DRENZADO-847632 format. One record per residue: residue in one letter; x, y, z of N, C-alpha, C in turn. Coordinates in steps of 0.001 Angstrom, whole numbers, plus 524288, in hexadecimal, padded with zeros to 5 digits. Layout:
! residues N
aXYZXYZXYZ/...
END
This chain:
! residues 415
m8034A7FB678000080000800008000080376804D780000/p802C9808267FC32805FD80CB97FBD580458810F37FF7D/s807A8815037FFCE806808196F80304802B781D0880051/i8011D821118033B7FCF182465801437FEB18276D7FC79/f7FB3A828137F8A77FC7C82B0C7F3FE7F78A82D117F18E/f7F827830A07EDDB7F3AE832B87EB147F24182F2D7E696/p7ED4F82D747E60F7EBA982AF57E13D7EC5482EDF7DCD2/k7ED1982CDA7D81F7EE5B830207D3AD7EA65834837D2EA/k7E5688335E7D3907E15E837337D2697E0E283B6E7D692/n7E36B83AA67DB127E2C383E567DF607E79F841997E076/i7EB6C841A57DCE77F04F844577DDE97EF9284A327DD42/p7F10384D527E13A7F07F852F57E0BC7F4918552A7DD04/h7F3BC85A137DB637F72D85C6D7D78B7FCC785CD07D976/t7FD8085DC27DE81802D285E377E07F805D7859327DFB6/v80351854BC7E097805F084FC27DFEB806FB84EC07DA2D/l80351850457D6CE8041F84F9E7D13C808E9852AC7CF75/f809998575B7D19D80E0A85A8C7D01B8131C858017D1C8/l8133F856157D694817F5853997D87A8194484ED07D546/f8154E84BFE7D3B0816418473C7D0B181844848817CB3A/s8167484CE47C8F38180B84E397C3A481DEE84EF17C34A/s82058851027C789825FB851A47C773828B584C687C749/l8265D8486C7C9BB8288E843317C9A382850840E17C433/i82406841EA7C16B8236F83FFF7BC17827CA8421E7B89F/i82968847007B99582D9B849497B68B83295846247B73E/v833A9844897BC0F83848841587BD12837DC83C2C7BA34/f833398399B7BA7883268834B87B7B183391835617B1E8/s83185839907AF888322383A6E7A9F8837D983AFF7A886/f83AD183DA77ABEB8405483E7D7AAD98433E839537AAB6/v8422B835F77AE91844E0830F97AED08432D82D647AA62/i83E1582D4A7A93583C21829F47A50983E9882B7C79FDD/g83FCC8307A79F338426C8322B79A768478B82F5D799A6/y84A3582E2F79DE484F1082B4079D6B84E178259F79BF0/f849E18235479DF7848AB81DF379C85847AB81D8A796AB/v844B58213B79495842FA820ED78F2C84732822B078B70/g849D0826F478CAB84D5F8294A788F485300827B67898C/g85450824EC78DB9859B88236278E7785CD2827BF790FF/a8620382741790E78655E82B237936F865548302E79055/r863CA83467792F1863BF839847907E866F983D43793C1/s868CE841537916C86BB28453B79467867F084834797E3/t869A98498179C948665C84C5B7A039867DD852147A03E/k864418555B7A2048655885AEB7A2748691985BDE7A6F9/n86B7F860597A6FE86F3E861917AB1086CAF862147B066/l867D7863CA7B07086519864877B55D860098617F7B54F/v85EAD85F137B9BE859D185C337BA528568885F017BE60/t8519C8602C7BD0B84E37862E27C0B284C0385F0D7C4A1/e84C9B860317C9A784A8285CD77CDB5844E085E5E7CED5/s8421685AFB7D1CD83C8A85BC17D2D383B6C860B67D5F0/n83F41862AC7D8FB83E4E8674F7DC1883FAB86C587D92C/g840DC86BEB7D40A841F48707E7D0E5847AB871F27D0C1/q84AE986F747D3F685076870887D3F38531386D547CFAD/t8580386E5B7CECD85ACB86B747CAC785F2B868567CD32/a8606F864077CAA6864AA860B67CC8C868B3860107C83F/d86DA0860417C9A7871C485F997C5DD871A085A177C3A8/e872CF859967BEA18729D854767BC1E8767B850AC7BE94/s87AA5852B57C10187E7284F427C37887C0984C3E7C7F2/k877BA84E617CA2B8750184BA57CE62870AC8482A7CC47/l86E3F849BE7C803869F1846C47C5C486B34845887C019/d86E32841717BF4586FBE83FE37BA0386C0983BAF7B817/f8680E83D347B511864328396C7B34886664835B47AF2A/k86AAE837197ACBF86D3E833707A92986F1F82EA17AC1F/q870B082F7F7B0F98726D82B2F7B44186E1A8272F7B515/f869458291D7B556864DC8258B7B5E6864AF821BC7B14E/w8652F823DF7ACA8864EF820837A806869A381CE47A7B6/d86E3381EC17A989872D481B617A9A0871E9816AF7AD32/v86F7A817B17B1B686E58813637B55A86A6D80FA27B2EF/w86685811D47B0508629F80E937AD988655180AC97A9D8/n868B980CD17A67186B59809927A28886F01805A67A512/f871A7807467A9328753F803C67ABDE872597FF297AE45/a86DFB800567B0E286ADC7FC2C7B33F868A37F8867AF14/k866D37FAD27AACE864457F7B57A6C1868127F4107A3F4/t86CD87F5EF7A3258708F7F2D47A00F8741B7EF587A35A/s874F57F0B77A856878E27EDED7AB748769D7EA207AF66/y871907EA877B08986F437E6FB7B46986FC27E15D7B282/y871067DDC67B6268726A7D87D7B48A86DCC7D54B7B291/k869137D6BB7B413864757D3FE7B21E8623B7D7007AD86/q862787D4CF7A8FA8608C7D7637A44085C0B7D43B7A1E2/p858627D6AE79F1F858457DC4C79E12856037DF567A2AA/v8575E7E4677A2F48554E7E7DD7A6F3850847EAA27A4C1/s84C497EA987A7BF8475D7ECE47A5FB8477B7F2D67A664/d8467C7F5817A207846057FB357A22A841917FCE37A5C4/e83D5D7F9C27A5B5838DA7FB147A8EC83A397FAF87AEB2/d83D387F6F87B05783EBD7F6917B5D6842337FB2B7B76E/l845E27FC9D7B40D84945801097B53B846208061D7B575/y8427B8069B7B1E983F3E80B507B19C83C0B80C097B6A0/y83932807EA7B8278360C808507BCE283974808E37C1BD/g83DED8063F7C1AD8417B806C67C61B8438580C4F7C6B5/a8449480EE97C242846788144D7C26884252817F07C49C/l83D6E817237C3048393981A737C4FC83870819A37CADB/k83904814CE7CC9F838B4813D77D24183D0A816BC7D51B/g841A2816E37D29884611819867D4F68453181F577D5AC/i84256821C57D2058412E827577D28283E3E8286A7D792/l83A4D825437D89C83729826127DD5C83A2C824A17E23F/e83D83820927E1EB840B381F237E66A844808237A7E7CE/g846008269C7E3E18499882AE97E4C88476282F1D7E84A/l8423482F267E90D83FD3832F97EC8A840D2831B57F247/g8425082CD87F3538434E82B577F8BD83E7482B097FC10/d839F482A497F990834F382A0C7FC598328E824AA7FB67/p831B48218D7FF7C82FB381C407FEB082A3E81C097FC61/y82764820797FC6082209820777FA69821A38227C7F4CE/s825FA8244E7F29882613826077ED218287E821B07E9E0/v8255581F4F7E67C8271E81AAD7E3AC8250F81A9E7DE17/y827D4817A27DAD1826128169D7D58082453810EC7D538/f81FD180FFC7D2C781DC680AB67D21181E19809397CC4A/d820A3804DB7CB148202F802F37C5C081A9E800E07C502/p819007FF987C037813807FE177BF62811947F9B97C2F8/k814DB7F5BE7C3F18133C7F1697C7488127B7F3467CCE7/d816347F65E7CEDF815CF7F85D7D4368111F7FC037D4CD/a8101C7FF207D0BC80BAA802BE7D0F2806887FFC97D150/e806277FB7C7CE75801607F8537CE9E800917F6027D40A/e804CE7F4257D66F8046A7F1E87DBAC803047F61C7DFAB/f8051F7FACE7DEED804017FF1F7E27E7FE32800747E274/i7FBF4800E67DDD87F669802247DD647F3147FDA97DF86/s7F4D37F8D57DEA07F1F17F4537E0B17F1A67F48D7E69F/s7F5E37F6417E9167F5DE7F6937EEC87F20B7FAB87F0A6/l7F1797FEFC7EDB57EDAB803017EF1F7E81D801117EE87/n7E7547FDAB7EAB27E2207FB817E9D27E0C57F74A7EDCB/g7E49C7F6037F1247E38B7F26B7F5667E4AD7ECBE7F43D/s7E7C67EB9F7F02C7E8E37E62F7EEEE7EE5B7E5B97ECA5/f7F1A37E26D7EF107F6DB7E1547ED0A7F8DD7DC6D7EFB9/s7FD307DA4B7EDD97FF797D5997F02B804797D7137F308/g804C57D5807F7E68095E7D6BF7FB04808A57D4EE80091/i80B067D7B78044C80AA67D627809CD806C97D98D80CCD/g8051D7DDFC80A7A801487E14B80D16803977E4BF81142/a8074B7E80980FC7809997EBAD8138780B907F082810AA/e80AB27F50D8130280CE97F9E681104812687FA708132E/i8162C7FBE680FD281B867FCB08119B81D37802458105F/g8211C8042B8132C822FC80978812638288D80A0081450/i82AA580EC0813E282FF180FDE815AD82FAC8134781A89/r832548119D81EA8832CB814C68236C838648145F8255D/d83AD0818E88264C8404A81909827FD843BA815DD8244A/e8428E8166181F3184581813CB81B058452280DDD81B45/k8413F80BE581DFC840698064581E5083B2C804E181BDA/l83AF48006181959836137FE6781720832F17FBDB81B84/v82E457FDE681C8C82B417FBFE820FD825A87FAA581F65/i823337F7738229E81DA37F6678221781AA97FB1582440/v817727FD89820EB8141D801D0822C280F317FF958253A/a80CA67FC0482268807CF7F9C582470806937F4A8821B2/p805F67F067824A5803F47EB978224F7FE087EBDF821E0/i7FBE97E99381DCA7F6427E98E81CF97F3D57E52B8203A/d7EF837E652822BE7ECEA7E275826107EBEF7DD6482321/d7ED427D906825AF7EC327D3BD823BF7EEE07D29781E8D/a7F2E47D59681D337F60E7D474818977FAD07D14981A5D/p7FDB67CEEB816AD8022F7CBAA818388061A7CE7281BC9/a807317D37381AC980AFC7D64881E05809387D691823B2/a804357D7D38247E802257D832829CE802287D2E082C77/r800AF7CED582995800927C99482BE3806097C7A282D35/a809F87C9A582A6680F607C81782B78811A37CB1A83014/g80EB37CEF3832138106B7D1D4836AC813517D6DE8358E/l8136F7D8A9830A6816057DD9682F76813197E219831F9/q816167E5F6833E4813CE7EA5B836B2815C67EF8183474/p812C17F3C883533814A87F8EC8339D819EF7FA178361F/g81D8C7FC01832F4822BD7FD52834F5826C77F9178344A/d825297F44A832E7828F37F0178320282CAC7F19782D91/w831A87F0E582E7B835AD7F21F82A958367D7ED5B82714/i8359F7EE19821FF836927E9E781E3883C4A7EA3981CA4/v83F877E6C781EB48452C7E6F181DD0846967E46481899/m843FA7E00581761845127DD4881274840067DB1F81020/i83FE67DAD980AF983B9A7D86C8081E83DE57D436804A0/d83C9D7CF56805B183EC97CAE9802C0844BB7CB408027F/g847247CC95806E984CD57CCB48074184F627D19780538/v84C5B7D5398032F84E7E7DA1F8012284DE47DE6C80536/e8522C7E0FA806A1851EF7E52C80A7684ED37E9C780857/t84BE57EC4880BCC848767F08C80A1F84AE27F5EC80ACD/l84F907F64180CF0852077FB5180DC2852937FE2880885/g8504F802C4808228507D805C48034F84C4D804447FF5F/m849238005D8009B8450A7FE947FD088405A8023D7FD57/s83E1F8039F7F8D683986806FE7F8C8834B4803E87FA5F/v830A3806B67FBD982BC68042B7FD6482998800E77F8E8/d829AA803207F438827478005B7EFE082A7B7FBA87EE1F/e82F9B7FBF47EEAC832CA7F75E7ED92831917F30D7F17A/a830E27F48B7F65B82F887F0B67FA6382A2E7EE537F951/v826707F18F7F7CC821327EFA17F6928216E7EBA37F22A/s824907ECC97EE22824EC7E92A7E9B18273F7E3F07EB4F/k82AB27E3FD7EF4B82D027DF167F127829457DC1B7F4BF/i8262C7DEFF7F7BD822AF7DC6E7FB7781DC97DA5A7F8D7/r81BB67DD427F51F8170D7DB6A7F260818677D7097EE9C/g814807D3F07ED538154C7CF9C7E9AF810497CC887E920/d8108C7C8657E62E80BEF7C53D7E53880A067C2A47EA40/a804F57C2497EAB8802A57BFA37EF3A804957BA087EF82/g805E77B8497F430807D77B2F77F4EF80DBA7B2A17F538/t810877B69C7F359816307B6B47F3C2817CD7B8F97F903/q81CC67B85D7FA5B81E977BA0C7FF7E822C17BE467FF16/v823087C174803268272A7C555803AA8295D7C4E780930/k82E827C5288098F831187C4C880EA68333B7CA248101B/m831DD7CBEB814BF833AB7D0FF81695836657D07A81BD7/s83AAF7D35A81C5D83D687D3A98215E83B9D7D8AA8240E/i8395C7D815828B5836D27DC5E82B7A839A17DD7B83099/s83A217E27C831E583C5B7E3FF836EA838BB7E7C9839B2/r837FE7E6FB83EC7834FE7EA9F84201838777ED75845E2/n83CDE7EB1D8473E8403F7ED6784B44845EC7ED988497D/g846BF7EF078449484C107EF3B8429784DBC7EA1A84033/l852557EA1B83DD88542B7E58483AF68553B7E0D383E6F/n8557F7E19F843938568A7DD3C8471A851DE7D997847A0/s84D4F7DB4F845C2848A07D80384652846017D73384102/l849077D55D83D42847107D487837FA843BB7CF93837CE/t83F177D0078357A83B897CB928350883A237CAB682F51/e83A947C5E882D83839217C4AA82820833817C2BD827F6/i830747C5278248D82AF17C3C582408829D27C27381E54/t827AB7BDE481D608261F7BC568181C820327BCDB817A7/i81E797BFCF813CA818E87C0F3813248171D7BF3380DC1/t812C37BC7B80D988106D7BAD9808A480CDA7BF24806A5/r80DEC7C0D3801EE80ACD7C5107FF9C805407C32E7FE78/e8019B7C6ED7FEE17FC257C5DA7FD9F7F9F37CA527FA69/k7F5877C96F7F7FB7F2BD7CDC37F58E7F0447D0EA7F9EC/i7F1947D5E27FA1C7EFB87D9517FE3F7EB0E7DC6F7FC44/v7E6A77DBA87FEA27E1F87DEA67FD577E0957E1E78021E/i7E0CB7E6FE8017B7E0057EA81805EC7DA6A7EC6A80627/d7D7C37EB2C80A6B7D2A07ED5980B897D3A37F20880F0A/s7D3A87F6BE80CCF7D5F77FB3280F827D2FE7FCF78145D/v7CDEF7FBF9814B07CAD97FDAE819317C7C67F91F81B7C/k7C8627F858820897C5367F47E823557C2D47F7388280B/w7BE037F5D2829537BB7D7F85782DC37B7A07F4AE83066/k7B6B77F5D7835547B2CB7F2EB8384D7B1397F62483D10/i7ACA07F51383F0E7AAE47F779843F37AB8B7F36484839/d7AEB27F4A284C2C7AFF97F0BA850197ABCF7F07E85463/e7ACE17ED58858547A9247EC6E85C867A83D7F14A85FE7/n7ABB87F52685F797AB177FA08862687A8447FE3885F3E/n7A62A7FCB785AC67A3A580063857247A781804888552E/i7AC5B802D5854727B06B8062D852327B18B8045584CA4/m7B18D807ED849027B2DD806A68439B7B8C9806688430F/r7BAB6801E58417A7C04C80154840767C1278012183A92/i7C40D804EE8389B7C53380540833007CB0F8049983244/s7CC90800AC82F587D2147FFB582E447D323800D282884/i7D6C080457827777D84A80593822127DDE7803C882158/s7DEB68000081DEB7E3ED7FDC081D267E72B800C68193A/t7E49C8037E815967E752806A0811AF7E35F80A4D80F2C/f7E53080E7280CCE7E1BA8124180A4D7E1CA811668046A/n7DE3280E258028F7DDEC80CAC7FD137D95580F447FA55/d7D87780DAE7F5747D41980FC47F2687CED180E887F4E3/d7CE7180A0E7F78C7C968808607F99F7C87780A357FF3B/t7CC5680CC1801A67CC0680E07807337C77F811AE80877/s7C6D1815CA805617C2BE819AB806817BD518173B80660/e7BC63813FC8027B7B73981189801F77B62D80DC780675/l7BA1380AA2807D77B969806F780C297B8BD809E181155/f7BB8F80E25811FA7BB228113B816C57B5C0813B68173E/l7B3798151F812D77AE418176C812E07AA428139F81523/d7AAE080EA0813F37A75C80AAB8162E7A7CD80A9181C22/a7ACA480B1181E117AD7680B18823BB7AAFA80FEA82635/i7AB5781462823917A8E08192D825987A2FE8187882611/q7A09081657821FB79AE58158A82202799488121D82690/e79C3880DF48277E79AFF80A6D82BCA79BC280D2483108/t79FDA8104E831667A0EC8132D8363F79C62816B7837B3/l79A86819B3833EB7965381D70834F77911681ABE835C5/t79034816748330A78B418139D8338A78ABC81110838E3/k78F0B80EBC83ABE78EE780BD383FAC78FE580F458446F/n7911B8144384398791EF817D7847F0795F3815A984BC8/v79A928148A849CF79EA28120B84CFA7A0B3815C785121/r7A3378137B855127A54B81692859657AA3181991857CF/g7AD2781771854477B1FA819EF8528B7B46B816E984E11/i7B8CD818FA84C0A7BB8C8168A847A37C13E815B984927/i7C33F81118847FF7C8DE81016848517CAC380F41842BC/l7CDD381300840C67CFF8812C083B7F7D5758108383BE1/d7D62980BCE839DE7DB208090B83A5F7DE6B809E383575/l7E27A80D11835FD7E61C80E14831AD7EB7980BB8832BC/r7EBC38081D8365A7F0BE8059C8378B7F29E8026A832DC/s7F7A3802E2831C27FA1B8001182D6A7F78A801428282D/n7F548805EE827B87F32D807B1822B07F74D80B1B82019/p7F9B28094F81BC57FE2880C208197B7FCB4810CB81620/g7F7A2811BF815327F62281658812217F345814FC80D28/g7F3F2818448092A7F14581766804347EFCE81C7B80196/l7EB0281CEA7FFD87E93A821597FCBF7E7B78260880026/l7E98182A977FE8C7E82A82F608014C7E2478305480149/t7DFC482F797FCD67DA218306C7FC767D71682D1E8005F/s7D8B88283F801157D614824DF804DB7D6ED826D780A6C/a7DBA5828A080B8D7DCC082AAE810C77D95A82F70811F3/i7D8C8832E980E287D58F8378C80EF27CFDA8360480FA7/d7CDFB8323480C9D7C89E8304F80D3B7C79282E72812C8/i7CB2982B49814D37CA568291281A0A7CA9082D6781E23/a7CE69830DC81DD87CEDE83515821AD7CA26838B18217B/s7C7DA8396B81CDE7C35C83CF081C467BEC683B5F81FAC/a7BE418365B820C37B9E183482823F37B9F9836F682962/w7BE99838B282B1A7BF1683B508302B7C0038413682F9E/v7C365842C782C087C4EE8484F82BC27C17C84B7082814/g7BE35848D3825007BAD484B948215F7BDE684E3681D0E/y7BCC38533A81C297BF338561A817E37C3F78593E819AC/q7C5C98583D81E4E7CA7185AE7820487CF5E8589F81DBE/p7D3CE85B4B81E2B7D8B88592A81C147DA0F853E681E88/v7DBC68504F81B467DD6284B2081D187E35184AC581D49/v7E5F084CEA8195A7EB9B84C7A8190C7EDB3850FD815C2/i7F2848527F816E27F518856A8813FA7F9C4854598111C/e7FA098556580C0D7FE72853A8808E0802328583080818/k80727857538096380B1685B5E8089180F3B85961804CF/s80F9A85C00800548139485AAF7FC7A817EE85EB27FCDB/q81B9F85E797F93581FF58622F7F96281E3A867B97F7FA/e819848683F7F5BF817D686D627F3F08134286FA97F6FC/n80FAB86C617F8BB80B1786E8B7FB638089B86A887FF00/a8044786C138015F8014B868A2804CE7FBB486861802CA/q7F96C863BC8031C7F40A862F98015F7F10F85FFE8058F/t7EC67861D1806C17E92885F5B80AC07E4F685C0880833/f7E4698573180A0E7E05C853A5808287DC1B8533D80C58/k7D772854B680AEB7D313854C380E947CFAE84FE380DFA/g7CC8C84EE2812067C8EB84A85811DD7C4E684B2780D8B/m7C284846D580C027BF10846E28077A7B98084536808B6/s7B8428449080DBA7B2F0842F980F247B1A58450081493/a7ACC18448D816057AB018467381B1E7AD658433081F86/a7ADF8845AD824167B0478431A828A77AC3183FCF82B76/r7AADC83B5C829377A69F8382382B517A81B8355A83060/l7AD2A834C9831717AED0831F18361E7B1438357E83A3C/a7B0FA83A9A839707B3A783E4683CEF7B1CE83DDA84294/d7ACF083C5F843687AAC883C17848B17AB1B836A884B16/v7AD7A83306848517ADF782DAD84A557B34F82D1E84CF5/p7B39182BC6851FA7B89B82B11854987BC0C8274185188/t7C0DF828E0850757C43B825D484CFE7C9AF8253584F44/v7CBC78207F84EA87D13881F6584FF57D3CD81D2384B19/v7D88A81EF0849E97DB8781CEA845797E029819D884794/l7E0B581504845E27E51B811B78476C7E96E8122E84351/v7EE3881349845107F2AC813D1841857F76281100843D0/n7FB2880FD6840648001480D94842318046D80EF283E50/g808E180C8183EE980D5280DAC83B8D80C8580C36835E4/g8087880921834CB8073C807B082F688032580B2D82CF5/s8013980F0882FDB7FD6E812C882DC2800748170882AE7/a7FFBB81763825CE802F081AF8822BD7FFB281DE081EB9/s801CF8224781CFC7FFCC82517818777FA15826B381927/a7F68782466816107F0FC825D5816607EED6824FE81BE1/s7F0AF820FD81E997EEF88200B823FC7F073824948277F/e7F50C826B48269C7F6DC82B1B829C87F3EF8301C82872/i7F254830AB8238F7EF3383531822047E9F883523824DF/v7E761830AC824DC7E240830348276A7E2BF830F082D4E/s7E64B82E1382FBB7E6CF82E578356C7E8A4833BC8372A/g7EC2D8362B834297EE0F83B56835847E9CC83F758354B/a7E66883F15831417E21F842D3830BC7DE3E842518353A/l7DCB883D868367A7D8F483CB883AB87DB3583E6C83FF9/q7E03B83DA2840B17E2C783F49845847E30D8453B845DB/d7E45D847CD841877E4BE84D81841857DF96850178430C/y7DB4784E078412C7D6298505E842367D3AF84E6B8474D/g7D65C84AF784A097D433848EA84EDF7CF778457884E0A/l7CF2D842FB849647CAAD83FBC848157CB81839FD8496E/a7D03C838A584B0C7D15C8333B84C7D7D6178331E85011/k7D65082F32853617DAF482E1C856747DE2482A0085390/l7E34082AD58532D7E6AA826FD850B97E91682399854ED/v7E8CD81E77854267EADC81AAC857E27EE968170785501/g7F30A815E98575C7F6B78123B855007FC468141A85599/t7FF5D8139685165804D38153585175805ED818D984CE4/q80A8181B4F84CF880C0181F22848FD80B6681CE08437D/t8093181FFE83FFD8086C81E2683A9C80D8C81E5083793/f80D7C81C59832CB8124981B7582FCA8150C8207782E29/g812258246982C84814958294782ACD815AD82973824FE/k811CE827B4821D181260827F881C1F80EA182C3381A30/g810768311981A4380D0C83567818E880E9D83818813E9/s80FAD8351B80FD1811018377980ACE80D3083599806AC/v80C8D838C78029B808DF837807FE7180BD68366A7F970/q80A17832747F6AC80C808310C7F1BE808CE832167ED2C/d80AF5834407E90A8081E835117E42E80932830537E0B7/y8052A82D4C7DF9D805B38288F7DC72803CE8299D7D6E9/r807128285B7D314805AC829407CD9B806C88246C7CA54/e802F9822E17C739803B981EA47C37F80628820D67BE88/l809E481E097BC5180C7181FA87B77F80A6681C677B2ED/s80BBD81E027AE328093F81BD97A97E80A538160C7A8A4/d80EB1814077AAAE8100780E877A9C280E1A80AED7AE17/g80ADA80D087B1A6808DD809CE7B5F280C1B80A3A7BADE/s8109980CD87BA8A813BA80DB97BF398116A812647C232/a813B3813A37C6A68119D817E27C9CC815E581A2F7CD2E/v814F781EDF7CF18818AB821737D28D815B6823AD7D739/k81831823477DBBA815E4825427E093819F6828B17E337/v818AA82DA47E40481C74831667E61381A29834427EAC0/t81D38834B67EEE081B90837BA7F36681B9D83D887F205/t817358400B7F2B9816B1845857F13681587849237F5C9/a81401846F87FA3E8127B84A587FE998124C847288039D/t8118B849DF807F5810E08474680D0380BC68491780F77/w809DC845DD81323804C5846D281585805488492B81AF6/y8017084C8281C34800FE84EC0821767FB4F84E448232F/t7FA8884DBF828427F53784D7182A567F2A8852D2829E9/p7ED8F8532B82AB57EAEA8584B82A447ED4985C8B82DB0/k7EF8485B078322B7F1F085EE28359F7F7B685FCA83468/g7F98F85D79830187FEE385E8182E648030585AEC83098/r8017985698832FB80557852DE834FB8077684F9883087/t80C8F84EEB8305880EDD84BB782C4480DEE845F082D57/i80D2D842F48293680C6883D51829A38115383A638280F/h813F683C44823FE818418395D8219F81CDD838C282559/e81E8C833E6826028230083264829428222D8339C82F0D/t81D80835588306381C3683681835DC817D9832FF837D8/g813B2832A7834B780F4282F7C8364780B978326A839E7/i8079982FA983BA1803A0831CB83F1D8041482F1F84475/t8044A83248848878048C8302684DD17FF0C82F6F84FF4/p7FD9D82ACA851BA7F857829E3853D47F75A82D1B858C1/d7F26882E2D859CE7F0F3830C485EAF7F20682D3B86354/i7F12D82837862777F22582458866947F5D78203C8644E/v7FA9C8201E8663C7FE8981C738643D7FE1D8174A8672F/i7FCC68133F864477FC2A80E06866827FF1280A238630B/p803198078E86503805DE803AA861D88029A7FEB986127/f804097FB9C85D55801537F6B785C2D8058D7F2D185AAA/t806D27EF3785E2E80B337EBB185D5C8099B7E6E285A39/l80D927E43C8581F80CA37DF6F8552480A517DB35858A8/d80C3B7DAEF85D7B80A1C7D7068611D804507D7F586218/e802C27DCDE862AC7FD377DE1F863757FA0C7DC8D85EAD/f7FC457DD8485A157F9927DC13855417F8BA7D62D854FD/k7FCC87D32E856507FC6B7CD81856247F86B7CB6E85A16/q7F7CA7CE3D85E6F7F4127CC9A862737EE857CE8C86159/g7EDDE7D16485D107E8B57D36E85BC27E72E7D82985F02/i7EB1F7DAC7861497EA277DF6F8647A7EB297E4488612C/d7E7A87E811861787E84A7ECE385E817E7987F18886231/p7EBCC7F33D864C67EB5B7F778868A27E9B57FCA48662E/q7EB197FD85861427E9958026585EA77E3AC8029F85DCA/l7E1727FE4585C207DBCB7FDF785B737D9017FE7B860AB/d7DB2C7FC13864B57D8CA7FC6A869EB7D87E8021686BC4/v7DCB58050086ADC7DCC180A8086C727D8E680DA186928/a7D89A80C6A864147D4F580F38860A57CF5880EA786288/i7CDE5809FB864367C8968090A866287C7A180C4086B18/k7CB8B80C7286E887CB0180F8A873567CA69815548721B/v7CD338172986E1F7CCC881CAD86C9C7C74981DDF86AA9/i7C51081A55867967BFBB81B1A8659C7BBE181B6686A25/f7BCA18181F86E157B91281805872977BA5F81C4787692/g7BEAB81F0A875C57C033823218796D7C2758211987E78/s7C44181C3D87E6A7C633819E28833C7CC1F8195388359/y7CEBA81B5287F517D47181AC087F457D6EE81ECA882D5/v7DA6681D02886297DD5B8206D889A57E31B81FCC8884C/e7E580824088868E7EAFF823BE884FB7EE72822C1889B3/q7F20781F09889017F59E81DB988D377FA348218788D23/k7FAF58245D891527FF4282818891A280375825F789544/t80844826748939080CB38248E8969C80F268291989987/e80FAA8288F89EA08121E82CA28A1B08180082BF18A1AC/n81ACC8302D8A0D982073830098A10782250831368A692/k8251082D968A8E1826F482E488AE3982CEC82DEB8AE50/t82F498316A8B14983501831528B1C68368B82DBA8B639/p839B5829D38B51983B34826248B94483EB4828A48BD56/
END
């Protein structure tokens, strides 16, 4: 499941402008593929309007490397297509941003399939934190979750290949595969001294993004696993049931939800915040506010949002907005801190490019990226508790709805 981005039809003009400059770079490089080695101008204009001396940016060298790789590699013949797509991937890797990537046609198809809620793999969102490849969130009842993978687990190796310096999308391509096949991962939770090898059988992953039920306490529990195309419609059914049954409160479970579509996040937040601002996008040039798109039908219903280290991107937008307006109490642990937006564009050959163009802030101006959202009530949830079927975060959420939660305060005493 990818991070939050604008669907093609919803991209604002500012993002379109930023992307157009990238297309210029693509065109320049493609000219070398098609026309061969050509002489370059003495000065190359950089994206910020400044100029760089040709001694620093020698594009002829690019073509020299192309020819050297094509003619000298020991396995022949060398595919022009593979070199071409590899070069385009390299352009995006040069940004040093794990969320800005180039997809060849096959990768682009798999990416869109994951958004549609169906793909083959282990069922876990992965990301980069502190230059390490980590599990952001395993999907409920998917192979990764059943194997015991947790948010924050460091993926040290994939099928014997070290992940140091590996991009997110390269890792995804290694982890995904046909249903029924296996992938072996070396996982660390407490440093390299506690490396654990886990073999997981891939399955077809079908994501039902919204699940809900009214429990024995007349509390509506809504669990959103990801923000997909179907999320808004499924969430609407939960709203109708909530209002019809006159429930005592709502527990919105966004734990281990890695994010998804911005439009879906705004739809869900609108149920509480109405037409008020939901999130602020800040790019290198300006700031844009995205407001709710529907009436605040749940604003008067007591609400608790459950979050953890696997709650990222769209999850942080929703939880941050509800927290800013005082419309919900957040319970759990610090969220992941993925507050950047990607502009996704399909190209003519079926490939695609995804580029980070801005970062997100809550309505009150709190940054999300690399910081995350701090819950109002911090409650840890250990693996042992999970194995025993104990959920202390849910227990506290129920007490908050009933007004019976008393925060435990620790007195500091000097010995």
